[in-house]
Legacy VTK file of the C-alpha trace (Angstrom):
# vtk DataFile Version 3.0
C-alpha trace
ASCII
DATASET POLYDATA
POINTS 204 float
-15.902 34.538 -10.209
-15.026 33.733 -13.991
-11.689 33.748 -15.322
-10.809 33.000 -19.207
-7.988 30.348 -19.884
-6.393 30.434 -23.254
-4.800 26.980 -24.755
-2.927 26.268 -27.826
-6.555 25.317 -28.841
-7.923 28.649 -27.744
-9.528 29.771 -25.028
-11.891 28.500 -22.221
-14.455 30.351 -19.750
-14.642 28.779 -16.765
-16.548 29.911 -13.315
-16.051 29.012 -9.428
-16.443 30.584 -6.683
-12.545 30.425 -5.493
-8.987 30.550 -7.531
-6.220 28.225 -6.081
-3.028 29.163 -8.137
-0.037 26.125 -6.969
3.204 27.786 -8.139
5.526 25.494 -7.000
8.659 26.700 -4.982
12.535 27.208 -5.717
14.808 26.514 -3.519
17.279 29.299 -2.061
20.210 26.938 -3.044
21.474 30.594 -5.342
22.728 31.623 -1.696
24.768 28.723 -0.489
27.430 29.509 -3.195
27.762 25.785 -4.369
29.648 26.575 -7.520
32.761 27.525 -4.955
32.675 23.723 -3.896
31.880 22.608 -7.278
28.471 20.905 -6.677
26.201 20.647 -9.269
22.504 21.474 -9.673
19.447 20.663 -11.915
17.915 24.064 -14.236
15.539 24.559 -11.399
18.478 24.824 -8.749
18.157 21.524 -6.757
20.870 20.112 -6.047
21.444 17.128 -7.556
22.274 13.766 -5.277
22.451 10.430 -5.649
20.385 7.392 -3.586
22.954 7.723 -0.827
21.956 11.276 -0.844
25.759 12.312 -1.965
26.581 15.608 -4.343
28.485 14.935 -7.167
31.095 16.020 -4.710
32.385 12.991 -2.147
31.086 14.236 1.392
29.411 16.418 1.040
25.551 15.380 1.396
21.724 16.984 0.278
18.775 16.516 2.537
15.487 17.594 2.114
13.526 20.184 -0.045
17.096 21.534 -1.735
17.639 18.046 -3.264
13.896 18.573 -5.516
11.181 15.700 -5.226
8.434 15.909 -3.276
8.783 18.698 -0.472
7.400 16.747 2.924
8.446 16.971 6.061
8.718 13.364 6.391
10.426 12.725 3.408
13.234 15.532 5.081
13.117 13.165 8.501
13.869 10.118 6.397
16.236 11.363 4.045
18.183 11.951 7.569
17.542 8.492 8.423
19.290 7.150 5.329
22.323 9.554 6.634
22.061 8.379 10.116
21.930 4.826 9.298
24.895 4.951 6.424
27.100 7.366 8.499
27.276 5.888 12.296
25.818 2.219 11.334
27.658 1.634 8.483
24.752 0.833 7.103
23.961 0.644 2.853
20.407 2.462 2.612
18.997 4.216 0.102
15.738 6.544 -1.014
15.654 3.844 -3.943
12.739 2.457 -4.246
10.837 4.202 -0.922
6.991 4.553 -0.930
6.582 8.123 -0.393
2.998 8.964 1.363
1.171 11.981 0.545
-1.918 13.962 2.023
-3.443 16.494 0.887
-5.660 18.273 3.214
-8.540 18.925 1.937
-12.071 18.242 2.406
-12.378 15.322 2.084
-8.635 14.412 2.635
-6.525 12.758 -0.237
-4.193 10.474 0.070
-1.336 8.308 -1.394
0.928 5.700 -1.063
3.337 3.598 -3.490
2.087 3.092 -6.909
-1.753 4.397 -8.885
-2.872 1.954 -11.453
-1.733 3.977 -14.212
2.098 3.047 -13.090
1.248 -0.275 -12.396
-0.122 -0.358 -16.329
2.856 1.462 -17.702
5.080 -0.833 -15.506
3.906 -4.058 -17.341
2.371 -5.689 -13.698
-0.074 -7.693 -13.516
-2.351 -6.602 -10.822
-5.727 -6.553 -9.300
-7.839 -3.345 -8.183
-9.410 -3.227 -4.611
-12.326 -0.494 -4.450
-14.341 0.148 -1.755
-16.779 3.773 -1.806
-16.964 5.333 1.225
-20.803 4.915 1.640
-20.074 1.136 2.727
-17.803 2.639 5.495
-20.020 2.391 8.581
-17.792 5.337 10.360
-18.519 7.607 7.307
-21.920 6.883 7.010
-22.575 7.995 11.513
-20.878 11.115 10.518
-22.215 11.509 6.945
-19.297 11.769 5.515
-19.978 9.493 3.030
-17.905 11.296 0.038
-14.825 9.756 -1.807
-13.413 5.653 -1.756
-10.543 3.591 -0.672
-8.840 2.398 -3.447
-5.807 -0.436 -3.384
-3.523 -1.691 -6.666
-2.453 -5.599 -5.631
-0.111 -7.552 -7.303
-1.672 -10.614 -8.551
0.848 -12.948 -8.548
2.459 -11.764 -4.486
-0.871 -10.530 -3.437
1.035 -7.373 -2.053
0.048 -4.273 -1.803
1.820 -2.287 -3.891
0.026 1.472 -3.091
-3.363 2.903 -2.143
-5.506 6.227 -2.701
-7.559 7.206 -0.122
-10.272 10.241 -0.840
-12.435 10.496 2.270
-12.511 11.455 5.968
-9.818 10.344 7.809
-7.988 9.610 4.091
-4.328 9.842 6.100
-4.853 7.718 8.464
-6.564 5.172 6.816
-3.880 5.345 3.978
-1.093 5.180 7.175
-2.566 1.073 7.847
-2.195 0.036 4.282
1.406 1.647 4.123
2.303 -0.185 7.244
0.852 -3.395 5.593
3.039 -2.568 2.360
6.469 -1.742 4.970
6.181 -5.413 6.543
4.859 -7.214 3.319
1.733 -8.190 4.464
-0.211 -9.887 1.737
-3.884 -9.850 0.733
-5.101 -13.263 2.207
-3.766 -12.508 6.030
-5.702 -9.734 5.754
-8.791 -10.944 5.435
-8.075 -13.115 9.045
-7.737 -10.325 11.116
-9.847 -7.425 12.484
-9.978 -4.051 14.098
-11.857 -2.078 16.234
-15.145 -1.241 15.120
-16.362 1.272 12.952
-13.947 2.980 12.542
-12.974 4.473 9.047
-10.274 1.744 7.698
-12.948 -0.909 9.614
-13.772 -2.128 5.572
LINES 1 205
204 0 1 2 3 4 5 6 7 8 9 10 11 12 13 14 15 16 17 18 19 20 21 22 23 24 25 26 27 28 29 30 31 32 33 34 35 36 37 38 39 40 41 42 43 44 45 46 47 48 49 50 51 52 53 54 55 56 57 58 59 60 61 62 63 64 65 66 67 68 69 70 71 72 73 74 75 76 77 78 79 80 81 82 83 84 85 86 87 88 89 90 91 92 93 94 95 96 97 98 99 100 101 102 103 104 105 106 107 108 109 110 111 112 113 114 115 116 117 118 119 120 121 122 123 124 125 126 127 128 129 130 131 132 133 134 135 136 137 138 139 140 141 142 143 144 145 146 147 148 149 150 151 152 153 154 155 156 157 158 159 160 161 162 163 164 165 166 167 168 169 170 171 172 173 174 175 176 177 178 179 180 181 182 183 184 185 186 187 188 189 190 191 192 193 194 195 196 197 198 199 200 201 202 203
């Protein structure tokens, strides 16, 4: 397959075996007659909400894909958790600062959570990088699936894990392990004094 890509600098021929079109999705909020209630949307039709998921109209909330942002099932579940905590338990939960896990189920899987190195640089964070190729993971070697790597961003002062990227076999499972450490504010020095079943993908 060959396509011609037109850019501001001219055209470019691209050859490949497959073509993936990722055009995104638009919300069907236009069917809700939001104007009758005075609920505001952005230019793309997504409902505007504050960190507690409340719209500009007091008492009206929006959760899930219709409010924009990452369109993941687990985001919708967590949106529900925030409303449940605030409505039923009198809490003060918000979406501010929540790490959003993301896994692309390609081969091998690509999973991320928290910030990456580029974001750490933009924020001026003093950080360190821990990186391990999948060739150094025993289970990956045994499965003959050594493509990819694991990479974590660690705060140089607090030793807290700020984010990770995993490209490799069972990348989503490995990312979830690191997310648990992030949620529990588990500093990296403590992890060196712990051990797990071996050989598994996150064993190194």
